[in-house]
N, C-alpha and C positions, 0 to 999 in steps of 0.2 A: 503494498497500500503506500502512495505517495501524499505525503503531506505537507501541502503549500499554504505561505500568507500571502494575500493579496491587499497590499494596504490602501491601496486606492478603493477598493470596495463602499459601494454604498446601499444605501436603502434607499427606495420612496412609499410612503405609504398615501395611497390616492383611496378615501372613501364618497361615497353619494348616495343618496336615497333610492334610485332607481338602475336594475341595469343598464337602463341607455346614456344613461349619465354619468356612470362607471367610463362604459365604453367610451364617451367623445370624450372623459378628461386624460385616462391613459393614452388614448390615442393622439391628443395635442402634445401631449407630455413626452412622447417618442416620436411626434415628427418637428417637438422644440426643440429636440437634442437631438439631432442625429448621430453625434461624434460618439455618443456613448455605445457599449459595448455591453447589452443587454445576455446577463447569465440565465434567471428567471421569470418569469412571473407570476405568481400563487392570488387565484380569486377566492375568494372566502365571502360566504351570506352569514348574516348574525342576526339572529329571532330570538327576540326576549319580550317575556307578556309584563305590560304595563295598562295602569287605569287601577278601577277598584273592582273590587268583585261582580258586583253588579253589572260594568259594564268594561269587561278585562278586553281586550285587545292586545295584537302583536306588532311589536316595534321591527322592522326589519332595517336592515343597514347593508349594504355592499361593499367592502374594500378590496382591493390588490398590493399588491406587494412588488414592488419591482427590485429587483437585485441586479446591481450592472456594476461596471469595473471604469473607473476617470480613464480617458487618455495619457 
């Protein structure tokens, strides 16, 4: 196994209320940073209950974790 450390490794987190908004924000980030070397993009969905027991609803948030190397 080879272990390497990248001192120029960075992480960008983007979150949004809808999948479409998240996709637009990720695309905007990628288009405006063409010099970055993308290593991985992880998409996540988080849902949590909110409100009272009489009116319980679910809050959903979408997020993306972009791992990249600065040139």
